[in-house]
PyMOL Python script that loads the backbone (N, CA, C, O; Angstrom):
from pymol import cmd

cmd.read_pdbstr("""\
ATOM      1  N   MET A   1      43.714  -1.483 295.269  1.00  0.00           N
ATOM      2  CA  MET A   1      43.309  -1.851 296.581  1.00  0.00           C
ATOM      3  C   MET A   1      41.959  -1.665 296.760  1.00  0.00           C
ATOM      4  O   MET A   1      41.231  -1.271 295.849  1.00  0.00           O
ATOM      5  N   ASN A   2      41.447  -2.003 298.230  1.00  0.00           N
ATOM      6  CA  ASN A   2      39.880  -2.105 298.288  1.00  0.00           C
ATOM      7  C   ASN A   2      39.548  -0.887 298.888  1.00  0.00           C
ATOM      8  O   ASN A   2      39.662  -0.732 300.104  1.00  0.00           O
ATOM      9  N   LYS A   3      39.075   0.149 298.005  1.00  0.00           N
ATOM     10  CA  LYS A   3      38.521   1.270 298.048  1.00  0.00           C
ATOM     11  C   LYS A   3      37.634   1.375 300.393  1.00  0.00           C
ATOM     12  O   LYS A   3      37.848   2.221 301.262  1.00  0.00           O
ATOM     13  N   ASN A   4      36.975   0.407 300.419  1.00  0.00           N
ATOM     14  CA  ASN A   4      36.823   0.829 301.908  1.00  0.00           C
ATOM     15  C   ASN A   4      37.269   0.590 302.804  1.00  0.00           C
ATOM     16  O   ASN A   4      37.198   1.048 303.944  1.00  0.00           O
ATOM     17  N   ALA A   5      38.248  -0.857 301.947  1.00  0.00           N
ATOM     18  CA  ALA A   5      39.262  -0.918 303.573  1.00  0.00           C
ATOM     19  C   ALA A   5      40.475   0.370 303.587  1.00  0.00           C
ATOM     20  O   ALA A   5      41.035   1.152 302.819  1.00  0.00           O
ATOM     21  N   PRO A   6      40.427  -0.078 305.225  1.00  0.00           N
ATOM     22  CA  PRO A   6      40.676   1.306 305.814  1.00  0.00           C
ATOM     23  C   PRO A   6      42.486   1.198 305.705  1.00  0.00           C
ATOM     24  O   PRO A   6      43.176   0.179 305.714  1.00  0.00           O
ATOM     25  N   ARG A   7      42.875   2.502 305.611  1.00  0.00           N
ATOM     26  CA  ARG A   7      44.775   2.355 304.969  1.00  0.00           C
ATOM     27  C   ARG A   7      45.061   1.999 306.109  1.00  0.00           C
ATOM     28  O   ARG A   7      44.279   1.925 307.057  1.00  0.00           O
ATOM     29  N   LYS A   8      46.530   1.681 306.103  1.00  0.00           N
ATOM     30  CA  LYS A   8      46.969   1.598 306.480  1.00  0.00           C
ATOM     31  C   LYS A   8      48.306   2.095 306.866  1.00  0.00           C
ATOM     32  O   LYS A   8      49.250   2.224 306.087  1.00  0.00           O
ATOM     33  N   TYR A   9      48.315   2.470 308.619  1.00  0.00           N
ATOM     34  CA  TYR A   9      49.956   3.886 308.550  1.00  0.00           C
ATOM     35  C   TYR A   9      50.545   3.381 309.088  1.00  0.00           C
ATOM     36  O   TYR A   9      50.252   2.325 309.647  1.00  0.00           O
ATOM     37  N   ILE A  10      51.896   4.097 309.137  1.00  0.00           N
ATOM     38  CA  ILE A  10      53.337   3.646 309.341  1.00  0.00           C
ATOM     39  C   ILE A  10      53.968   4.187 310.172  1.00  0.00           C
ATOM     40  O   ILE A  10      53.250   5.164 310.388  1.00  0.00           O
ATOM     41  N   THR A  11      54.965   4.301 310.946  1.00  0.00           N
ATOM     42  CA  THR A  11      55.267   5.712 312.565  1.00  0.00           C
ATOM     43  C   THR A  11      56.629   5.898 311.671  1.00  0.00           C
ATOM     44  O   THR A  11      57.298   5.152 310.956  1.00  0.00           O
ATOM     45  N   VAL A  12      56.691   7.072 312.014  1.00  0.00           N
ATOM     46  CA  VAL A  12      58.257   7.657 311.300  1.00  0.00           C
ATOM     47  C   VAL A  12      59.241   6.588 311.105  1.00  0.00           C
ATOM     48  O   VAL A  12      59.838   6.282 310.073  1.00  0.00           O
ATOM     49  N   GLN A  13      59.334   5.848 312.790  1.00  0.00           N
ATOM     50  CA  GLN A  13      59.825   5.060 313.466  1.00  0.00           C
ATOM     51  C   GLN A  13      60.447   3.773 311.882  1.00  0.00           C
ATOM     52  O   GLN A  13      61.306   3.550 311.029  1.00  0.00           O
ATOM     53  N   GLN A  14      59.109   3.322 312.526  1.00  0.00           N
ATOM     54  CA  GLN A  14      58.936   1.999 311.393  1.00  0.00           C
ATOM     55  C   GLN A  14      59.385   2.637 309.542  1.00  0.00           C
ATOM     56  O   GLN A  14      59.453   1.927 308.539  1.00  0.00           O
ATOM     57  N   ALA A  15      59.576   3.860 309.614  1.00  0.00           N
ATOM     58  CA  ALA A  15      59.519   3.958 308.729  1.00  0.00           C
ATOM     59  C   ALA A  15      61.410   3.833 308.038  1.00  0.00           C
ATOM     60  O   ALA A  15      62.146   3.190 307.289  1.00  0.00           O
ATOM     61  N   ALA A  16      61.359   4.836 308.863  1.00  0.00           N
ATOM     62  CA  ALA A  16      62.970   4.231 308.667  1.00  0.00           C
ATOM     63  C   ALA A  16      64.001   3.547 309.023  1.00  0.00           C
ATOM     64  O   ALA A  16      65.201   3.751 308.841  1.00  0.00           O
ATOM     65  N   ASP A  17      63.251   2.435 309.726  1.00  0.00           N
ATOM     66  CA  ASP A  17      63.822   1.031 309.930  1.00  0.00           C
ATOM     67  C   ASP A  17      63.592   0.012 308.793  1.00  0.00           C
ATOM     68  O   ASP A  17      64.165  -1.077 308.760  1.00  0.00           O
ATOM     69  N   GLU A  18      62.698   0.448 307.847  1.00  0.00           N
ATOM     70  CA  GLU A  18      62.582   0.161 306.669  1.00  0.00           C
ATOM     71  C   GLU A  18      63.093   0.477 305.479  1.00  0.00           C
ATOM     72  O   GLU A  18      63.098  -0.280 304.508  1.00  0.00           O
ATOM     73  N   MET A  19      63.722   2.061 305.523  1.00  0.00           N
ATOM     74  CA  MET A  19      64.327   2.426 304.886  1.00  0.00           C
ATOM     75  C   MET A  19      66.065   2.123 304.657  1.00  0.00           C
ATOM     76  O   MET A  19      66.844   2.189 303.706  1.00  0.00           O
ATOM     77  N   GLU A  20      66.166   1.695 306.375  1.00  0.00           N
ATOM     78  CA  GLU A  20      67.709   1.663 307.152  1.00  0.00           C
ATOM     79  C   GLU A  20      68.042   3.314 307.321  1.00  0.00           C
ATOM     80  O   GLU A  20      68.996   3.399 306.549  1.00  0.00           O
ATOM     81  N   VAL A  21      67.837   4.686 307.862  1.00  0.00           N
ATOM     82  CA  VAL A  21      67.822   5.427 307.129  1.00  0.00           C
ATOM     83  C   VAL A  21      67.487   6.194 309.005  1.00  0.00           C
ATOM     84  O   VAL A  21      66.965   5.482 309.863  1.00  0.00           O
ATOM     85  N   SER A  22      67.840   7.448 309.260  1.00  0.00           N
ATOM     86  CA  SER A  22      67.247   7.916 310.688  1.00  0.00           C
ATOM     87  C   SER A  22      65.578   8.731 311.104  1.00  0.00           C
ATOM     88  O   SER A  22      65.471   9.915 310.786  1.00  0.00           O
ATOM     89  N   PRO A  23      65.390   8.622 311.212  1.00  0.00           N
ATOM     90  CA  PRO A  23      64.047   9.129 311.563  1.00  0.00           C
ATOM     91  C   PRO A  23      63.824  10.629 311.676  1.00  0.00           C
ATOM     92  O   PRO A  23      62.804  11.317 311.723  1.00  0.00           O
ATOM     93  N   PRO A  24      66.005  11.087 311.720  1.00  0.00           N
ATOM     94  CA  PRO A  24      65.417  12.976 311.305  1.00  0.00           C
ATOM     95  C   PRO A  24      65.005  12.435 310.567  1.00  0.00           C
ATOM     96  O   PRO A  24      63.831  12.065 310.540  1.00  0.00           O
ATOM     97  N   LYS A  25      66.501  12.052 309.087  1.00  0.00           N
ATOM     98  CA  LYS A  25      66.127  12.033 307.604  1.00  0.00           C
ATOM     99  C   LYS A  25      64.674  11.636 307.272  1.00  0.00           C
ATOM    100  O   LYS A  25      64.075  12.135 306.320  1.00  0.00           O
ATOM    101  N   VAL A  26      64.206  10.840 307.986  1.00  0.00           N
ATOM    102  CA  VAL A  26      62.146  10.221 307.113  1.00  0.00           C
ATOM    103  C   VAL A  26      61.529  11.768 307.712  1.00  0.00           C
ATOM    104  O   VAL A  26      60.713  12.231 306.916  1.00  0.00           O
ATOM    105  N   ARG A  27      61.736  12.582 308.847  1.00  0.00           N
ATOM    106  CA  ARG A  27      61.024  13.824 308.619  1.00  0.00           C
ATOM    107  C   ARG A  27      61.336  15.334 307.933  1.00  0.00           C
ATOM    108  O   ARG A  27      60.684  16.372 308.044  1.00  0.00           O
ATOM    109  N   ARG A  28      62.915  14.998 306.977  1.00  0.00           N
ATOM    110  CA  ARG A  28      63.387  15.597 306.597  1.00  0.00           C
ATOM    111  C   ARG A  28      62.808  15.576 305.523  1.00  0.00           C
ATOM    112  O   ARG A  28      62.707  16.688 305.003  1.00  0.00           O
ATOM    113  N   MET A  29      62.171  14.339 304.703  1.00  0.00           N
ATOM    114  CA  MET A  29      62.459  13.652 303.409  1.00  0.00           C
ATOM    115  C   MET A  29      60.517  14.044 303.841  1.00  0.00           C
ATOM    116  O   MET A  29      59.856  14.451 302.885  1.00  0.00           O
ATOM    117  N   ILE A  30      59.646  13.866 305.455  1.00  0.00           N
ATOM    118  CA  ILE A  30      58.030  14.522 304.810  1.00  0.00           C
ATOM    119  C   ILE A  30      58.675  15.773 304.053  1.00  0.00           C
ATOM    120  O   ILE A  30      58.647  16.051 302.855  1.00  0.00           O
ATOM    121  N   ASP A  31      59.543  16.754 305.637  1.00  0.00           N
ATOM    122  CA  ASP A  31      59.039  17.640 305.513  1.00  0.00           C
ATOM    123  C   ASP A  31      59.292  18.777 303.219  1.00  0.00           C
ATOM    124  O   ASP A  31      58.854  19.816 302.725  1.00  0.00           O
ATOM    125  N   ASP A  32      60.014  17.868 302.838  1.00  0.00           N
ATOM    126  CA  ASP A  32      60.356  18.554 301.326  1.00  0.00           C
ATOM    127  C   ASP A  32      60.049  17.709 300.697  1.00  0.00           C
ATOM    128  O   ASP A  32      60.736  17.344 299.744  1.00  0.00           O
ATOM    129  N   GLY A  33      58.615  16.978 301.125  1.00  0.00           N
ATOM    130  CA  GLY A  33      57.837  17.050 300.061  1.00  0.00           C
ATOM    131  C   GLY A  33      58.123  15.026 298.948  1.00  0.00           C
ATOM    132  O   GLY A  33      57.734  14.604 297.860  1.00  0.00           O
ATOM    133  N   MET A  34      58.700  14.631 299.724  1.00  0.00           N
ATOM    134  CA  MET A  34      59.415  13.538 298.811  1.00  0.00           C
ATOM    135  C   MET A  34      58.687  12.560 300.194  1.00  0.00           C
ATOM    136  O   MET A  34      59.671  12.077 300.754  1.00  0.00           O
ATOM    137  N   ILE A  35      57.281  12.042 301.020  1.00  0.00           N
ATOM    138  CA  ILE A  35      56.897  10.941 301.407  1.00  0.00           C
ATOM    139  C   ILE A  35      55.817  11.951 301.448  1.00  0.00           C
ATOM    140  O   ILE A  35      55.874  13.180 301.508  1.00  0.00           O
ATOM    141  N   GLU A  36      55.013  11.290 301.409  1.00  0.00           N
ATOM    142  CA  GLU A  36      53.070  11.849 302.045  1.00  0.00           C
ATOM    143  C   GLU A  36      53.203  11.382 303.535  1.00  0.00           C
ATOM    144  O   GLU A  36      53.320  10.230 303.953  1.00  0.00           O
ATOM    145  N   ALA A  37      53.157  12.527 304.216  1.00  0.00           N
ATOM    146  CA  ALA A  37      52.518  12.430 305.906  1.00  0.00           C
ATOM    147  C   ALA A  37      51.392  12.629 306.381  1.00  0.00           C
ATOM    148  O   ALA A  37      50.908  13.394 305.547  1.00  0.00           O
ATOM    149  N   TYR A  38      50.654  12.473 307.128  1.00  0.00           N
ATOM    150  CA  TYR A  38      49.737  12.483 308.138  1.00  0.00           C
ATOM    151  C   TYR A  38      49.892  12.890 309.772  1.00  0.00           C
ATOM    152  O   TYR A  38      50.267  12.057 310.597  1.00  0.00           O
ATOM    153  N   ARG A  39      49.488  14.547 310.194  1.00  0.00           N
ATOM    154  CA  ARG A  39      49.801  13.913 311.588  1.00  0.00           C
ATOM    155  C   ARG A  39      48.050  13.967 311.937  1.00  0.00           C
ATOM    156  O   ARG A  39      47.045  14.392 311.367  1.00  0.00           O
ATOM    157  N   PHE A  40      48.398  13.222 313.301  1.00  0.00           N
ATOM    158  CA  PHE A  40      46.918  12.918 314.056  1.00  0.00           C
ATOM    159  C   PHE A  40      47.041  13.342 315.582  1.00  0.00           C
ATOM    160  O   PHE A  40      46.985  12.664 316.608  1.00  0.00           O
ATOM    161  N   GLY A  41      47.250  14.859 315.351  1.00  0.00           N
ATOM    162  CA  GLY A  41      46.733  15.537 316.887  1.00  0.00           C
ATOM    163  C   GLY A  41      48.247  16.254 316.304  1.00  0.00           C
ATOM    164  O   GLY A  41      48.641  16.542 315.174  1.00  0.00           O
ATOM    165  N   PRO A  42      48.982  16.398 317.963  1.00  0.00           N
ATOM    166  CA  PRO A  42      50.236  17.612 317.640  1.00  0.00           C
ATOM    167  C   PRO A  42      51.085  16.841 317.858  1.00  0.00           C
ATOM    168  O   PRO A  42      51.343  16.813 316.655  1.00  0.00           O
ATOM    169  N   ARG A  43      51.879  16.079 318.318  1.00  0.00           N
ATOM    170  CA  ARG A  43      52.768  15.142 318.288  1.00  0.00           C
ATOM    171  C   ARG A  43      53.285  13.789 317.202  1.00  0.00           C
ATOM    172  O   ARG A  43      54.417  13.564 316.775  1.00  0.00           O
ATOM    173  N   LYS A  44      51.912  12.974 316.943  1.00  0.00           N
ATOM    174  CA  LYS A  44      51.968  12.282 315.883  1.00  0.00           C
ATOM    175  C   LYS A  44      51.895  11.708 313.953  1.00  0.00           C
ATOM    176  O   LYS A  44      50.951  12.006 313.220  1.00  0.00           O
ATOM    177  N   LEU A  45      53.004  10.954 313.543  1.00  0.00           N
ATOM    178  CA  LEU A  45      52.931  11.929 312.182  1.00  0.00           C
ATOM    179  C   LEU A  45      53.202  10.618 311.729  1.00  0.00           C
ATOM    180  O   LEU A  45      54.315  10.129 311.924  1.00  0.00           O
ATOM    181  N   LEU A  46      51.960   9.752 310.919  1.00  0.00           N
ATOM    182  CA  LEU A  46      51.971   8.880 310.540  1.00  0.00           C
ATOM    183  C   LEU A  46      52.606   8.586 308.842  1.00  0.00           C
ATOM    184  O   LEU A  46      53.169   9.655 308.606  1.00  0.00           O
ATOM    185  N   ILE A  47      52.804   7.589 307.445  1.00  0.00           N
ATOM    186  CA  ILE A  47      52.484   7.627 306.771  1.00  0.00           C
ATOM    187  C   ILE A  47      52.406   6.821 306.207  1.00  0.00           C
ATOM    188  O   ILE A  47      53.217   5.945 306.507  1.00  0.00           O
ATOM    189  N   PRO A  48      51.396   6.473 304.970  1.00  0.00           N
ATOM    190  CA  PRO A  48      50.123   5.670 304.730  1.00  0.00           C
ATOM    191  C   PRO A  48      51.441   4.548 303.812  1.00  0.00           C
ATOM    192  O   PRO A  48      52.359   4.670 303.002  1.00  0.00           O
ATOM    193  N   ALA A  49      50.926   3.763 304.401  1.00  0.00           N
ATOM    194  CA  ALA A  49      52.181   2.334 304.015  1.00  0.00           C
ATOM    195  C   ALA A  49      52.534   1.830 302.520  1.00  0.00           C
ATOM    196  O   ALA A  49      53.583   1.269 302.204  1.00  0.00           O
ATOM    197  N   GLU A  50      51.385   2.160 301.608  1.00  0.00           N
ATOM    198  CA  GLU A  50      51.237   1.888 299.894  1.00  0.00           C
ATOM    199  C   GLU A  50      52.080   3.801 300.039  1.00  0.00           C
ATOM    200  O   GLU A  50      52.670   3.940 298.967  1.00  0.00           O
ATOM    201  N   GLU A  51      52.225   4.727 300.650  1.00  0.00           N
ATOM    202  CA  GLU A  51      53.260   5.510 300.166  1.00  0.00           C
ATOM    203  C   GLU A  51      54.583   5.433 300.396  1.00  0.00           C
ATOM    204  O   GLU A  51      55.307   5.751 299.453  1.00  0.00           O
ATOM    205  N   LEU A  52      54.966   5.176 301.158  1.00  0.00           N
ATOM    206  CA  LEU A  52      56.340   4.570 301.693  1.00  0.00           C
ATOM    207  C   LEU A  52      56.874   3.120 301.105  1.00  0.00           C
ATOM    208  O   LEU A  52      57.824   2.628 301.714  1.00  0.00           O
ATOM    209  N   GLN A  53      56.259   2.276 299.790  1.00  0.00           N
ATOM    210  CA  GLN A  53      56.277   1.038 299.674  1.00  0.00           C
ATOM    211  C   GLN A  53      56.512   1.904 298.145  1.00  0.00           C
ATOM    212  O   GLN A  53      57.180   1.291 297.313  1.00  0.00           O
ATOM    213  N   ARG A  54      55.975   3.343 297.734  1.00  0.00           N
ATOM    214  CA  ARG A  54      55.620   3.546 296.567  1.00  0.00           C
ATOM    215  C   ARG A  54      56.771   4.356 296.010  1.00  0.00           C
ATOM    216  O   ARG A  54      57.137   4.388 294.835  1.00  0.00           O
ATOM    217  N   PHE A  55      57.448   5.212 297.373  1.00  0.00           N
ATOM    218  CA  PHE A  55      59.290   5.651 297.606  1.00  0.00           C
ATOM    219  C   PHE A  55      59.984   4.928 297.404  1.00  0.00           C
ATOM    220  O   PHE A  55      60.839   5.295 296.599  1.00  0.00           O
ATOM    221  N   VAL A  56      60.071   4.031 297.733  1.00  0.00           N
ATOM    222  CA  VAL A  56      61.027   3.511 298.329  1.00  0.00           C
ATOM    223  C   VAL A  56      61.202   2.031 296.341  1.00  0.00           C
ATOM    224  O   VAL A  56      62.144   1.279 296.090  1.00  0.00           O
ATOM    225  N   GLU A  57      60.302   2.179 295.757  1.00  0.00           N
ATOM    226  CA  GLU A  57      60.089   0.857 294.827  1.00  0.00           C
ATOM    227  C   GLU A  57      60.382   2.350 293.270  1.00  0.00           C
ATOM    228  O   GLU A  57      60.456   2.229 292.048  1.00  0.00           O
ATOM    229  N   GLY A  58      60.447   3.352 294.027  1.00  0.00           N
ATOM    230  CA  GLY A  58      60.486   4.637 293.006  1.00  0.00           C
ATOM    231  C   GLY A  58      62.010   5.177 293.265  1.00  0.00           C
ATOM    232  O   GLY A  58      62.703   6.048 292.740  1.00  0.00           O
ATOM    233  N   SER A  59      62.161   4.409 294.134  1.00  0.00           N
ATOM    234  CA  SER A  59      64.420   4.582 294.717  1.00  0.00           C
ATOM    235  C   SER A  59      64.903   4.172 293.442  1.00  0.00           C
ATOM    236  O   SER A  59      65.286   4.645 292.372  1.00  0.00           O
ATOM    237  N   ARG A  60      64.650   2.686 294.236  1.00  0.00           N
ATOM    238  CA  ARG A  60      64.773   1.655 293.723  1.00  0.00           C
ATOM    239  C   ARG A  60      65.375   1.989 291.893  1.00  0.00           C
ATOM    240  O   ARG A  60      66.460   2.119 291.326  1.00  0.00           O
ATOM    241  N   MET A  61      64.314   2.006 291.621  1.00  0.00           N
ATOM    242  CA  MET A  61      63.925   2.190 290.308  1.00  0.00           C
ATOM    243  C   MET A  61      65.360   3.306 289.651  1.00  0.00           C
ATOM    244  O   MET A  61      66.394   3.143 289.003  1.00  0.00           O
ATOM    245  N   ALA A  62      64.598   4.469 290.319  1.00  0.00           N
ATOM    246  CA  ALA A  62      65.791   5.716 289.652  1.00  0.00           C
ATOM    247  C   ALA A  62      67.933   5.188 290.076  1.00  0.00           C
ATOM    248  O   ALA A  62      68.891   5.602 289.422  1.00  0.00           O
ATOM    249  N   ARG A  63      68.000   4.244 291.297  1.00  0.00           N
ATOM    250  CA  ARG A  63      69.215   3.615 291.356  1.00  0.00           C
ATOM    251  C   ARG A  63      69.675   2.846 289.988  1.00  0.00           C
ATOM    252  O   ARG A  63      70.775   2.932 289.443  1.00  0.00           O
ATOM    253  N   LYS A  64      68.795   2.242 289.667  1.00  0.00           N
ATOM    254  CA  LYS A  64      68.657   0.586 288.188  1.00  0.00           C
ATOM    255  C   LYS A  64      69.336   1.703 286.747  1.00  0.00           C
ATOM    256  O   LYS A  64      70.360   1.820 286.076  1.00  0.00           O
ATOM    257  N   ILE A  65      67.313   2.636 286.957  1.00  0.00           N
ATOM    258  CA  ILE A  65      68.337   3.555 286.352  1.00  0.00           C
ATOM    259  C   ILE A  65      69.187   4.335 286.020  1.00  0.00           C
ATOM    260  O   ILE A  65      69.156   4.722 284.852  1.00  0.00           O
ATOM    261  N   ALA A  66      70.361   4.897 287.026  1.00  0.00           N
ATOM    262  CA  ALA A  66      71.458   6.022 286.985  1.00  0.00           C
ATOM    263  C   ALA A  66      72.945   4.716 286.698  1.00  0.00           C
ATOM    264  O   ALA A  66      73.728   4.675 285.748  1.00  0.00           O
ATOM    265  N   ALA A  67      72.896   4.158 287.450  1.00  0.00           N
ATOM    266  CA  ALA A  67      73.791   2.731 287.456  1.00  0.00           C
ATOM    267  C   ALA A  67      74.729   2.156 285.522  1.00  0.00           C
ATOM    268  O   ALA A  67      75.399   1.127 285.443  1.00  0.00           O
TER     269      ALA A  67
END
""", "prot")
cmd.dss("prot")
cmd.show_as("cartoon", "prot")
cmd.util.cbc("prot")
cmd.orient("prot")
């Protein structure tokens, strides 16, 4: 990734849609430290797109290993 390129962020709802879970589940994963997220203002919680990709790929790999 280009170090000068701006980071792309996604919302909790977008992350939930991508992972096929509920937004509260995504917030719990953030609270538990499983997913990195940043608060922008009092209500806006955003997840770096590359962080979600890392988490999803790691989850898939863990399932393959466990199978």
